[in-house]
N, C-alpha and C positions, 0 to 999 in steps of 0.2 A: 504494499499500500504506499502511496506517495501522499503527502499532507500538503495540498496546494491551497485548500481554503480556510486559511487561519487554523483555528484550533477545533473546528468543528468536527472533521473526520477524528482527530485524535481522542476528543472526548465522547464520541459515539463509540470508538473502539474500547475505551477505558470502560464504559457502563457495560458494554457487552461482557467484559471478561469478569464481571460480578458473578456470574454464572459459573459453577466449578468445573462443568463439562466443557464449556466454551473456553474456560481458561487451559484446560488440560490440551485440548485440539490446538489451539493456539502456539503454545510453547512447544509442544513435542516434537516438531520438525528440527528445532535446533537445540534441543536438550544434549545431543551427543555432540555437539560441534567440537572439533579438537582444533585449538589454536597453533600457531606458531611457537616455537621454543621462547624467542625473546619476549613476545608480550605475556606469555605464560610465566616466565621468571619475573618480569616486572610486577604483573597482576598478582601473582601470589606473594610478593613482598609486600605490597600495599595491604593485601588483606591480613597477612599475618602480622604486620606491624599494628595494624588497626586492632586485632583481637588482643594484642600484647597490652596497647594503651588503654582500651576501653572494654575487655572482657569479651567472651564468646557469645555471650547471650545477649540479645537485643535490648536497648533502653532508649529512652528520650534523648539522653545526652549522646549516647552513641550515634543516633540517628543524626542529631544535630552536626556532629562532627563528619558523618558520612555525607551528608548532604552539602557541607562546605565544599568537599572535593568532587562530589558529583556533576557540578556545573561545569567544571573545568575542561573535559576534552571537547564540550561543544563550542567554548570560547576558542581553543586551541584550532580546532578544524575551521572555524569561520576567519580565524587569523591566517591559517596556511592557505585556505582558499584565495585570500585577497592577495597574499604573496605570490601564490602560483599565477594568478590572472596578470600580474606584471609580467609575466613572462610568455603565457599561452593566450593572451588577449585575441589574437589573430586568428585562433582556431574556435569557431562558433560550436562545434559538437563538445568540445572539451569544456568551454565556458559554461555552456547550458548543464552540463553535469556538474562542475564545480560549485554553480550558484543553486542548483538543485541541493546539494550537501549544506551549503550555507543556510539555506531556507529552513531545511529542516532542523539544523543546528541552533538556529534562532528559537523555533519553536521548544525544542527540547530544553534549551537553557532557561528559557521563561518557566517552564514547568519545573525543572529543578530549583531555580530560585524560589518559586512558591513552595515547594518542599521546606526549603532551609528557614524561610521567614515564619511560616506557620508552625513548624515542629520547634522552632527557638522560642516561639511564643509559647507553646504549649509545655517546653521543657522547663521554663522558668517557674512554673507553679508546682515543679515536680522535685527539682534539687538545683541547688546552686552550682552553676558551671566554675571552674577553675580557670584562670587566666592561662596558664601555660598548657595545661594538659588539653583543655577544651576549646581553645581561641588560637594560641600561637603554634601549637603543634599540628593542628589540622591546616594551618595557613602554609606550614612547612611541607606538608604533604600535597597539598593544592599546588605549590610552586614547582615541586618535584615532578607533579603528573603533567601540568601544563608543558613543561620542557620537553619531558619523554614523548608525550601525545603530539606535539608540534613536530618534533624531529621525525619521529616515526611516519607522521602525515606526508611529510615532504619526501622523505626517502623510499617508503612504500606504504601507500594509505591502508592496505590491509592490516598491517600492524597495528597501526592506532585504533582502527576499528575492532580489532580482535581484543585489544587490551580494554577498550569500553564494554564489550561483550562481557569478559570476565569480571569487571568491576560491577556491572549492572546486574550479573547472575548473582553476586554475592549479596547485594542490596534486596534482590527479589527475595532471596532465601531468609534474610534476615526481617524483612517485614514479614513474611509468612510466618515465620517462627513467633513473632510477636503476636499476631493474630492469633495463633493457635494457643499461645500461653495465657494471653489476657483478653480474649475475645469477649467474655460475657462481662467483663469489668469495663471494658471500653465502650461497649454498648451503653453503659449507664454514666459514662462520662460527657458532659456537653461540650461543645466546641463553638467559640465565638472568635471571629477573625474577619477584621475588616478587610485584609488583604484578600483573604479567601473569598469574600464576596466580590471584590473587585474583579479577581481572576475568573469568576463566573462558575464556582463549585458551591454547593449547598448543602453538604453532609449532614445529617440528623444528629450525629454524635461522632465520638472519636474513632469507633469502629468503622465507619463509613470512610472517613477521611483517611485512615490507614489502610483500608483495603483499595481506595482508588489511588494510593501512593505505590501500595504493591503493584497494581495493574500497570502503573506509569513506567515502572522499572522494567517488567517484563516486554513492554513495547519497545522500550528503549535499546534492551537486549537484542531483540528480535531485528529491529531496524538497523543496527549496527551490522549484522551480517547480510541482510538484504542490500545494503550498500554496497557490500564486497560483490554479491552476486551480479548487481546492476553493471 
C-alpha cells in the first residue's frame, strides 16, 4: 500500500488491524524476513542496549525512550532523499521514487512524534523520568541511529530499511506485551490529550490508544520491507 492521501489510508489500515485475525494476516508475510548481517548487528545492539537501560518488560518510561529514537530513521531518510536529489535530479523515475519515500517518511515521522508526545504526557502521571537515563541517553541513541540510518541509506537503502524493520519489530513486540500484561487495567484508565485530538485520533481509554500504537508499529515494519520490494 502507498500512502498518498494524507493520513486517511494509514488510519483506515490502523483501525482494520484492531481485529486479531486481520492483524495476523497482515503481519504474517514479513514475520520471517531475514535481514542482512550489518543492519542485524546494529539493530540487535540498539535493542540490547535498550533492554539493559530500561529493562526487558515494557513500561511507560521505556516507551518514552523508544519513541525518542523511533522517529529518527524517517528524518534520516528524508535528509538522505534530498541529498540524493542533488545528484539524481535529472532522472525523473528516480526522483519520483525518492520523493515517494520522503512522502511516506513524513507521514511516519508525524505518527511517531504523536506517540512520543502522548506517551510522555502519560508517563509523567506514572513515574518521574531521570534526566540522564530517560532524556540524555535516548538522545545519544537517537544521534547514533540517525548517522547509521543515513549512511546506510546513501550506501545501500536496503540496509537502512532493514534496520528500521528490526527496530519496529521490537517496538511492536513491546506494545503487544504491554497490552497482554495490562490490558484490563488500561481499559479503566482514561486518556486526555490535546495533541491526540489535534492529530485526529480519539481513543476511549489507554487500551485503545496503545493498541493503535501497536498497529502503527507493524505498519511501519511492513512498509519498510515493501519499500525494498518496490
